C-alpha positions as CSV (number, residue, x, y, z in Angstrom):
1,M,-31.2,-127.9,79.9
2,E,-33.2,-129.3,82.8
3,A,-34.5,-132.9,82.4
4,L,-38.2,-133.5,82.2
5,A,-38.1,-135.1,85.7
6,E,-36.5,-132.1,87.2
7,L,-39.0,-129.7,85.6
8,Q,-41.9,-131.9,86.8
9,E,-40.5,-131.9,90.3
10,R,-40.2,-128.1,90.2
11,R,-43.7,-127.5,88.8
12,P,-45.7,-128.4,92.0
13,F,-43.7,-125.9,94.1
14,E,-43.9,-123.0,91.6
15,L,-47.6,-123.6,90.8
16,R,-48.5,-124.2,94.4
17,L,-50.0,-127.7,93.7
18,T,-49.4,-129.1,97.1
19,P,-51.5,-128.3,100.2
20,D,-48.4,-126.9,102.2
21,R,-48.2,-124.2,99.4
22,A,-51.9,-123.3,99.6
23,L,-52.7,-119.5,99.2
24,E,-54.0,-118.1,102.4
25,T,-54.5,-114.4,101.7
26,L,-55.5,-112.2,98.7
27,D,-52.1,-110.5,98.9
28,E,-50.5,-114.0,98.5
29,A,-52.7,-114.6,95.6
30,E,-51.6,-111.4,93.9
31,E,-48.0,-112.3,94.6
32,F,-48.5,-115.7,92.9
33,L,-50.1,-114.1,89.9
34,R,-47.4,-111.6,89.5
35,D,-44.8,-114.3,89.7
36,R,-46.5,-116.5,87.1
37,G,-47.8,-113.6,84.9
38,L,-51.1,-115.3,84.2
39,L,-53.6,-117.6,85.9
40,T,-56.6,-119.5,84.7
41,R,-59.6,-119.6,87.1
42,T,-60.0,-123.4,87.3
43,Q,-57.5,-126.1,86.3
44,Q,-58.0,-127.0,82.6
45,S,-54.5,-127.4,81.3
46,A,-50.8,-127.1,82.2
47,L,-51.3,-123.3,82.8
48,P,-51.3,-122.3,86.5
49,S,-54.7,-122.1,88.1
50,L,-55.8,-119.8,90.9
51,Y,-58.5,-122.0,92.3
52,E,-56.2,-125.1,92.2
53,A,-53.7,-123.2,94.4
54,F,-56.3,-122.7,97.1
55,H,-56.6,-126.4,98.1
56,E,-60.0,-125.6,99.5
57,D,-63.0,-127.9,99.5
58,P,-65.7,-127.1,96.8
59,Y,-68.8,-125.1,97.7
60,M,-71.1,-128.0,96.7
61,P,-69.1,-131.3,96.3
62,S,-72.0,-133.1,94.7
63,S,-72.6,-130.4,92.1
64,A,-70.8,-129.7,88.8
65,G,-69.8,-126.4,87.4
66,F,-69.9,-123.5,90.0
67,G,-70.4,-126.0,92.7
68,Q,-66.8,-127.2,92.3
69,W,-65.4,-123.7,93.0
70,P,-63.7,-123.1,96.4
71,A,-66.2,-122.8,99.2
72,T,-65.0,-119.4,100.5
73,K,-62.2,-118.1,98.3
74,W,-64.1,-118.1,94.9
75,P,-64.5,-114.3,94.9
76,W,-60.8,-113.8,95.0
77,F,-60.6,-114.1,91.2
78,G,-62.8,-111.0,90.7
79,E,-61.1,-109.2,93.6
80,L,-57.8,-109.7,92.0
81,A,-59.1,-108.4,88.7
82,D,-60.1,-105.1,90.4
83,R,-56.5,-104.5,91.5
84,E,-54.2,-102.1,89.7
85,G,-52.3,-103.6,86.7
86,I,-54.3,-106.8,86.5
87,Y,-56.7,-107.7,83.7
88,A,-59.4,-110.5,83.5
89,L,-59.8,-111.5,79.9
90,K,-61.7,-114.3,78.1
91,V,-58.9,-115.1,75.6
92,H,-58.4,-118.5,77.1
93,R,-60.8,-119.9,74.5
94,G,-63.7,-118.1,76.0
95,K,-62.7,-118.9,79.6
96,H,-61.5,-116.2,82.0
97,I,-57.8,-115.7,82.6
98,L,-56.0,-113.2,84.8
99,V,-53.0,-111.5,83.4
100,T,-50.5,-108.9,84.7
101,D,-49.4,-105.6,83.0
102,E,-46.4,-107.5,81.7
103,I,-48.5,-110.1,79.9
104,A,-51.0,-107.5,78.8
105,A,-48.2,-105.7,77.0
106,L,-47.4,-109.0,75.1
107,L,-51.1,-109.4,74.3
108,D,-51.7,-105.8,73.2
109,P,-50.7,-106.0,69.5
110,I,-52.8,-109.1,69.1
111,L,-55.8,-107.6,70.7
112,R,-55.6,-104.3,68.8
113,G,-55.4,-106.4,65.7
114,E,-58.6,-108.2,66.8
115,I,-60.4,-104.9,67.2
116,V,-59.6,-104.0,63.6
117,R,-60.6,-107.4,62.3
118,M,-63.9,-107.5,64.2
119,A,-64.7,-103.8,63.4
120,A,-64.5,-104.6,59.7
121,A,-67.3,-107.0,60.0
122,E,-70.8,-105.8,58.7
123,D,-72.8,-106.9,61.7
124,D,-73.3,-106.3,65.4
125,W,-69.6,-106.7,66.2
126,A,-68.8,-103.5,64.3
127,L,-71.8,-101.7,65.7
128,I,-70.7,-102.4,69.3
129,L,-67.1,-101.5,68.8
130,D,-68.0,-98.3,66.9
131,H,-70.4,-97.3,69.6
132,L,-67.9,-98.0,72.4
133,A,-65.3,-95.9,70.5
134,Q,-67.7,-93.0,70.5
135,V,-69.2,-93.1,74.0
136,G,-66.5,-95.0,76.0
137,P,-67.0,-98.0,78.4
138,S,-70.7,-98.7,78.8
139,E,-73.0,-100.8,81.0
140,V,-74.8,-103.7,79.2
141,E,-78.2,-102.2,79.7
142,D,-77.2,-98.8,78.3
143,L,-75.8,-100.5,75.2
144,Q,-79.0,-102.4,74.7
145,N,-81.0,-99.2,74.8
146,E,-78.7,-97.1,72.8
147,L,-78.1,-99.6,70.1
148,G,-81.6,-101.0,70.1
149,L,-80.4,-104.6,70.5
150,P,-82.4,-107.2,72.3
151,A,-80.6,-108.7,75.3
152,K,-80.1,-112.1,73.4
153,A,-78.6,-110.3,70.4
154,L,-76.1,-108.4,72.5
155,K,-75.1,-111.5,74.4
156,E,-74.5,-113.4,71.2
157,A,-72.5,-110.5,69.7
158,R,-70.3,-109.8,72.8
159,Y,-69.2,-113.4,73.3
160,P,-66.9,-113.6,70.2
161,L,-65.8,-110.1,70.9
162,E,-64.7,-111.0,74.5
163,R,-63.3,-114.4,73.3
164,C,-60.9,-112.8,70.9
165,G,-60.1,-109.9,73.3
166,A,-61.5,-107.0,71.3
167,I,-63.7,-106.0,74.3
168,V,-63.3,-106.6,78.0
169,S,-66.1,-106.9,80.6
170,R,-66.1,-106.2,84.3
171,S,-68.7,-106.8,86.9
172,L,-70.4,-103.9,88.7
173,A,-72.5,-104.0,91.8
174,V,-75.4,-101.5,91.0
175,S,-78.0,-101.8,93.7
176,A,-78.8,-103.6,97.0
177,T,-81.6,-106.2,97.1
178,A,-84.1,-106.6,99.8
179,K,-81.9,-109.3,101.4
180,G,-78.9,-107.0,101.5
181,L,-77.2,-108.6,98.5
182,H,-76.1,-106.6,95.5
183,A,-77.5,-106.9,92.0
184,H,-74.8,-106.9,89.3
185,T,-74.4,-105.8,85.7
186,S,-71.4,-105.7,83.4
187,E,-69.5,-102.8,81.9
188,L,-68.1,-103.4,78.4
189,A,-65.0,-101.6,77.1
190,R,-62.8,-101.9,74.0
191,W,-59.3,-103.3,74.8
192,D,-57.7,-100.0,73.6
193,Q,-59.8,-98.2,76.3
194,V,-58.7,-100.5,79.0
195,F,-55.0,-100.5,77.9
196,P,-54.7,-97.1,76.1
197,E,-51.0,-96.9,75.5
198,P,-49.9,-99.2,72.6
199,S,-47.3,-101.7,73.6
200,E,-43.9,-101.4,71.9
201,T,-43.4,-105.1,72.1
202,G,-45.4,-108.3,72.1
203,S,-46.5,-111.0,69.7
204,L,-48.2,-114.4,69.7
205,E,-44.7,-116.0,70.0
206,D,-43.8,-113.8,73.0
207,L,-47.0,-114.6,74.7
208,T,-46.6,-118.3,74.1
209,V,-43.1,-118.3,75.6
210,A,-44.3,-116.5,78.6
211,A,-47.2,-118.9,79.0
212,V,-44.9,-121.9,78.9
213,R,-42.7,-120.3,81.4
214,A,-45.8,-119.8,83.7
215,A,-46.5,-123.5,83.3
216,V,-42.9,-124.6,83.9
217,V,-43.3,-127.5,81.6
218,A,-46.2,-128.4,79.3
219,P,-47.3,-131.1,76.8
220,E,-46.4,-129.8,73.4
221,R,-49.8,-130.7,72.0
222,E,-51.5,-128.2,74.4
223,V,-49.5,-125.1,73.6
224,A,-51.2,-123.9,70.4
225,R,-54.6,-124.5,72.0
226,W,-54.3,-122.3,75.0
227,F,-55.6,-119.1,73.4
228,S,-58.5,-118.2,71.2
229,W,-56.8,-117.1,68.0
230,S,-56.6,-120.5,66.1
231,W,-56.5,-118.6,62.8
232,L,-53.2,-116.8,63.8
233,Y,-51.2,-120.0,64.5
234,P,-49.1,-121.0,61.5
235,K,-48.5,-124.7,60.8
236,G,-45.6,-126.0,62.9
237,F,-45.9,-123.0,65.3
238,V,-44.3,-124.7,68.3
239,E,-41.7,-126.4,66.1
240,Q,-40.6,-122.9,64.9
241,L,-40.2,-121.7,68.5
242,V,-38.1,-124.7,69.3
243,D,-36.0,-124.2,66.1
244,A,-35.5,-120.6,67.2
245,G,-34.2,-121.6,70.5
246,R,-37.0,-120.0,72.4
247,L,-38.5,-123.2,73.6
248,V,-36.8,-126.6,74.3
249,R,-38.0,-130.1,74.4
250,P,-36.7,-131.8,77.6
251,E,-38.2,-135.0,76.1
252,P,-40.3,-135.6,73.0
253,G,-43.8,-134.3,73.4
254,W,-42.9,-131.8,76.2
255,V,-41.7,-128.1,76.0
256,A,-40.1,-125.7,78.5
257,V,-38.5,-122.3,78.2
258,A,-35.0,-122.2,76.8
């Protein structure tokens, strides 16, 4: 078992945390994603971050939020999501995360379970899921018209559906403006429409081990808070993975893959 100091020394190289490892091209960014399996957009935890690996000055240094995104490379997150075998989900507690096909297969049983859970609700969640099942992926404006939902009601209903992974959204450029820019809308789809073939493997335990591997080493207290499904985590979840030999503690309070 590697010592904590060794893991912490390896982490900056593997997660491209030093300027000499900065991502220079979109292809390099895809290679980084496929190596790690998943990437958050911004740095919020021990999980690897795409924007952190750019080492680029922020768009507006004096502003918070979007102003802190990389000045020129910020669109790469969406461009990666458009590539084959890559998915942008909001299962990182409502924040976007990119995952590869391999990680999507681990997520699949969880997300199909969330479709069933949310479709059983007697509210707009079930209405949206049932409608998408009948008509297929739909633009937001079409859903509003076809379901008779005000924009605010649809927005409020889709957030928990996206957060748990039952539906997935993607941005679409729909028209050019007078200034030559493009207006955008979103297309919503059920997870089982985006990933139609059910995975033969995958579980919350498998996903967690893969996420710890992506991070190299992580504070133990974080691990059960990376993803949205707080109701699925049993008490002592990380302890169980350690007892099963799937994770190890290089030192108390830290975990890595076995």
